[in-house]
C-alpha positions in Angstrom: 17.3 -10.1 29.6 16.3 -6.7 31.2 16.8 -5.0 27.8 14.6 -7.5 26.1 11.9 -7.0 28.7 12.1 -3.2 28.3 11.9 -3.5 24.5 8.9 -5.8 24.7 7.2 -3.4 27.1 7.8 -0.5 24.9 6.5 -2.4 21.8 3.4 -3.4 23.8 2.8 0.2 24.8 3.2 1.4 21.2 0.9 -1.3 19.9 -1.7 -0.5 22.5 -1.6 3.2 21.7 -1.9 2.5 18.0 -4.8 0.1 18.6 -6.5 2.6 20.9 -6.2 5.2 18.1 -7.8 2.8 15.7 -4.7 2.8 13.4 -4.2 -1.0 13.3 -7.8 -1.9 12.3 -7.8 0.3 9.2 -5.6 0.3 6.1 -5.5 4.1 6.1 -1.9 5.2 6.3 1.4 4.7 4.5 2.5 1.4 3.1 5.8 0.2 1.6 5.2 -1.9 -1.5 7.6 -4.8 -2.3 8.7 -5.8 -5.8 7.4 -9.3 -6.7 10.5 -10.2 -8.5 13.4 -9.2 -6.3 11.7 -8.7 -2.9 13.1 -5.2 -2.5 11.1 -2.1 -1.6 9.5 -0.4 -4.6 7.6 2.6 -3.2 5.3 4.1 -0.6 1.6 4.3 -1.2 -0.6 6.5 1.0 -4.1 5.0 1.5 -6.9 7.4 2.5 -10.6 7.0 3.1 -12.7 9.2 0.9 -16.5 9.0 1.1 -16.3 5.5 2.7 -14.0 4.2 0.0 -10.2 3.6 0.1 -8.0 5.4 -2.4 -4.3 4.9 -2.7 -1.7 7.1 -4.3 2.1 6.7 -4.8 4.0 9.2 -2.6 7.5 7.8 -2.9 9.4 5.7 -5.4 12.5 3.7 -4.6 14.1 3.8 -8.1 15.8 0.8 -9.7 19.4 1.4 -11.0 19.2 3.8 -13.9 15.6 4.8 -13.1 14.4 8.4 -12.4 13.3 9.2 -8.8 9.8 10.0 -10.3 9.5 7.9 -13.5 6.9 8.3 -16.2 4.4 5.5 -16.5 5.2 4.5 -20.1 2.9 1.4 -20.1 -0.1 3.1 -18.5 -3.2 3.6 -20.6 -6.0 6.1 -20.7 -5.8 9.0 -18.2 -2.7 7.6 -16.6 -0.7 7.4 -19.8 2.5 9.4 -19.6 1.9 10.5 -15.9 4.6 10.6 -13.3 4.5 7.8 -10.7 4.4 10.1 -7.6 0.8 11.2 -7.2 -0.5 8.4 -9.4 -3.7 6.6 -8.1 -3.0 2.9 -7.8 -5.9 1.8 -5.6 -9.6 3.0 -5.6 -13.1 2.1 -4.7 -12.4 -0.5 -1.9 -15.2 -0.7 0.7 -15.2 -2.4 4.0 -16.8 -5.9 3.9 -16.3 -7.7 7.2 -12.5 -8.0 7.7 -11.7 -7.2 4.1 -12.0 -4.2 1.8 -13.2 -5.0 -1.8 -15.2 -3.9 -4.8 -12.5 -1.6 -6.1 -9.6 -1.7 -8.4 -5.8 -1.7 -8.4 -3.3 -0.5 -11.0 0.2 -1.9 -11.5 2.3 1.0 -12.8 5.1 -1.4 -13.9 2.8 -3.0 -16.6 0.1 -0.3 -16.8 -2.7 -2.9 -16.2 -5.7 -2.4 -14.0 -7.4 -5.2 -12.0 -10.2 -5.9 -9.7 -8.9 -6.2 -6.2 -9.4 -6.6 -2.5 -7.2 -6.2 0.6 -7.0 -7.5 4.1 -4.9 -6.4 7.1 -2.7 -9.1 8.7 -0.2 -9.3 11.5 -2.2 -7.1 13.8 -2.5 -4.4 11.1 1.2 -4.1 10.4 0.9 -5.8 7.0 -1.6 -5.6 4.2 -2.4 -8.4 1.8 -3.5 -7.0 -1.6 -4.9 -9.2 -4.3 -5.4 -8.0 -7.8 -7.1 -10.3 -10.4 -8.9 -10.5 -13.7 -12.3 -12.1 -13.7 -12.1 -14.2 -10.6 -9.7 -14.1 -7.7 -8.1 -17.4 -8.8 -6.6 -15.6 -11.8 -4.4 -13.0 -10.1 -1.5 -12.2 -7.9 -1.1 -11.1 -4.3 1.3 -8.7 -2.7 2.1 -8.0 0.9 2.7 -4.3 1.9 4.3 -3.2 5.1 2.8 -0.4 7.2 5.1 2.6 7.6 4.1 4.2 11.0 6.8 6.9 10.9 6.9 7.9 7.2 7.0 11.6 6.6 5.7 12.7 3.3 7.7 15.4 1.5 6.3 17.9 -1.0 8.9 17.3 -3.6 7.3 15.6 -6.6 
């Protein structure tokens, strides 16, 4: 019981420190993406704020069996065609609108398609609900990303 109480106190202190630093009310940071099909981690996206808009780039890939550590996007179109996953922009133009960020776009490197999108923080800022859609939000899909507080980005690309 004492260990549980100590653990809960430590978590409360960490949560309070993150909240005080403004980390939990903003999607800026590192996020683990989860594969829609198998539920396994797919990669890490770094979200930054640039001129009042959110921009996200892939900084790490968790390769599937037989896949390179930094695969080429073979299904991407336009300027992204043939680009490596790490460093690829997958989220852009999202602006704060109440408790959501919207008005921008998202790109799925697995199928090369781009979508309109919006995102919202959940679970006290530890998770991010991302919705990508075509036309209206009804025609799309959602993903839940998990905040990575202690992720350390490496320079190996």
